[in-house]
C-alpha positions as CSV (number, residue, x, y, z in Angstrom):
1,M,87.2,104.3,116.2
2,S,90.6,104.0,114.5
3,I,90.6,102.3,111.0
4,K,93.3,99.9,112.3
5,G,91.2,99.2,115.4
6,K,88.3,98.6,112.8
7,I,90.3,96.1,110.7
8,F,91.7,94.6,113.7
9,K,88.0,93.7,115.0
10,E,86.8,92.4,111.1
11,I,89.8,90.2,111.2
12,A,89.2,88.8,114.8
13,T,85.4,88.5,114.2
14,H,86.1,86.6,111.0
15,L,88.2,84.2,112.4
16,E,86.4,83.6,115.4
17,T,83.5,82.4,113.3
18,Q,85.8,80.5,110.7
19,V,88.4,78.9,113.0
20,P,86.3,77.9,116.1
21,E,89.8,75.9,117.4
22,L,91.1,79.3,118.4
23,I,90.8,80.3,122.1
24,Y,92.9,83.5,121.9
25,I,92.9,86.2,119.3
26,D,94.9,90.0,120.2
27,K,97.1,92.2,119.0
28,E,100.6,91.4,118.8
29,R,102.8,92.7,121.9
30,G,105.4,90.6,122.1
31,Q,103.5,87.9,124.0
32,L,105.2,85.4,123.1
33,E,108.2,86.2,124.0
34,K,106.9,87.1,127.4
35,E,105.8,83.5,128.0
36,N,107.5,83.8,131.4
37,E,105.5,86.5,132.6
38,L,102.3,86.7,130.5
39,L,100.4,83.1,129.8
40,V,99.0,83.0,126.2
41,P,96.1,80.4,126.0
42,K,96.4,78.3,122.8
43,P,95.9,77.8,119.8
44,A,96.1,81.7,119.8
45,V,96.4,84.0,116.7
46,L,98.4,87.4,117.1
47,V,97.6,90.2,114.8
48,A,100.5,93.3,114.0
49,F,100.4,95.7,111.2
50,L,103.6,96.2,109.8
51,R,104.9,99.3,107.5
52,F,102.2,101.2,105.4
53,E,103.3,103.7,102.9
54,W,100.3,106.3,102.9
55,S,99.1,108.4,100.3
56,D,96.7,111.1,99.7
57,I,93.8,110.4,97.5
58,G,91.9,113.4,98.1
59,N,89.0,115.2,100.2
60,G,91.1,113.7,103.3
61,V,91.2,110.2,102.5
62,K,94.6,108.4,102.6
63,E,95.2,104.8,100.9
64,G,97.9,103.0,102.8
65,K,99.5,100.0,101.0
66,G,101.0,97.4,103.3
67,S,101.2,94.2,105.1
68,I,99.6,92.8,108.4
69,Q,101.2,89.9,110.2
70,I,99.6,86.9,111.7
71,R,101.3,84.9,114.2
72,T,100.0,81.5,115.1
73,A,100.9,79.9,118.3
74,I,100.0,76.4,118.8
75,E,101.2,74.1,122.0
76,N,102.4,71.0,121.0
77,Y,104.4,68.0,122.7
78,A,104.5,65.4,120.4
79,E,107.6,64.1,118.3
80,S,107.5,64.5,114.2
81,Y,110.7,62.5,113.7
82,T,110.3,59.7,111.3
83,G,108.7,56.9,113.6
84,S,107.4,58.5,116.4
85,I,104.5,57.0,117.8
86,D,102.5,60.4,117.5
87,Q,104.3,62.0,114.6
88,D,100.7,62.5,113.7
89,A,99.4,64.6,116.6
90,A,103.2,66.5,116.2
91,I,102.3,67.4,112.7
92,S,98.6,68.3,113.4
93,F,99.3,72.0,113.3
94,F,99.9,72.1,109.7
95,E,96.1,71.5,109.5
96,L,95.2,74.4,111.8
97,N,97.8,76.7,110.3
98,E,95.9,76.0,106.9
99,K,92.5,76.7,108.4
100,I,93.6,79.9,109.7
101,D,95.3,81.0,106.4
102,N,92.3,79.8,103.9
103,A,90.1,81.7,106.4
104,L,92.0,84.8,105.8
105,E,93.2,84.5,102.1
106,E,91.4,86.8,100.1
107,F,89.3,88.1,103.0
108,S,88.4,92.0,102.9
109,G,86.4,94.4,104.9
110,D,85.0,98.0,104.7
111,N,88.1,99.9,104.8
112,F,90.5,97.0,103.7
113,S,91.4,95.3,100.4
114,A,91.5,91.2,99.8
115,L,94.4,90.3,102.0
116,K,97.2,88.1,99.7
117,K,99.6,86.2,101.3
118,I,103.0,87.2,100.8
119,A,105.0,85.2,103.3
120,D,104.9,82.9,105.7
121,E,107.7,81.1,107.7
122,D,108.5,78.8,111.1
123,D,109.3,80.7,114.2
124,L,111.7,78.5,115.8
125,D,112.7,79.7,119.3
126,H,109.2,78.8,121.3
127,S,109.8,75.3,123.2
128,N,107.1,73.4,123.0
129,T,104.8,76.1,120.9
130,I,105.1,75.7,117.5
131,V,104.5,79.1,115.8
132,T,104.0,80.3,112.0
133,V,104.3,83.9,110.9
134,F,101.9,85.1,107.9
135,E,102.3,88.1,106.1
136,Y,99.5,89.5,103.9
137,E,99.7,92.4,101.8
138,T,96.4,94.5,101.7
139,T,95.2,98.3,100.9
140,I,93.7,100.3,103.9
141,I,91.5,103.2,102.9
142,D,91.3,105.7,105.9
143,D,88.6,108.0,105.8
144,S,88.6,109.1,109.0
145,K,89.5,112.2,108.3
146,A,87.3,113.1,104.9
147,C,86.0,116.5,104.3
148,D,82.4,115.0,103.5
149,V,80.8,113.1,106.2
150,N,78.1,111.5,103.7
151,M,80.0,110.0,101.4
152,I,79.8,106.7,100.3
153,K,82.1,104.4,98.9
154,V,81.5,102.5,95.6
155,D,83.3,100.7,93.2
156,A,82.1,102.1,90.2
157,V,81.5,100.4,87.3
158,P,81.0,102.1,83.9
159,V,78.2,101.3,81.6
160,V,79.5,101.5,78.2
161,T,77.1,100.4,75.4
162,Y,78.6,100.5,72.0
163,A,76.5,101.0,68.7
164,N,77.4,99.8,65.1
165,K,78.2,102.9,62.8
166,K,76.1,101.4,60.0
167,D,73.0,102.3,62.0
168,F,73.7,106.0,61.7
169,P,73.9,108.5,58.8
170,K,77.3,109.1,57.8
171,K,77.6,112.6,58.6
172,E,76.8,111.5,62.4
173,V,79.9,109.0,62.7
174,P,83.6,110.2,62.8
175,E,86.0,108.2,60.4
176,G,87.0,105.0,62.0
177,G,85.1,105.7,65.2
178,F,82.0,104.8,67.0
179,Y,79.2,106.4,69.1
180,I,79.0,106.2,72.7
181,P,75.5,107.5,74.4
182,M,76.0,109.5,77.2
């Protein structure tokens, strides 16, 4: 499976478990702009991969830095103006958007770093559907073309033990230095 396909599935599965109110999660393909042709069940989340800048790490592995766009679509016919009898219902979409954002912020997977929200805005031209656009920054590691198929990705943490130089004979310790056993 492609790396972006794998990441899409991880995000969709995570949202399904963390935000059970969602009834539709899909790859963004302009569905909300074609609502007269295609009905999108709501509440919905649409996922798009925006621009990624790629660099070669080596051995066929590439690192891409960029962002993933999340569009939420929530149907809402209530009025939010001050004094409205259904104002609380009208602004309830804020709660669902916050729940979606909380589920995604710092979420990471096998091939992508923790998502970090860098922007959000309302998309205003959708009649009785409230659309909010979130953008999350992440780094993708694409190892699908790696030369060594037996590679294991690890976050190596070096173990360094410092010894006090007074515990060693003077001739073994350089002036002002310290000893690191290897």
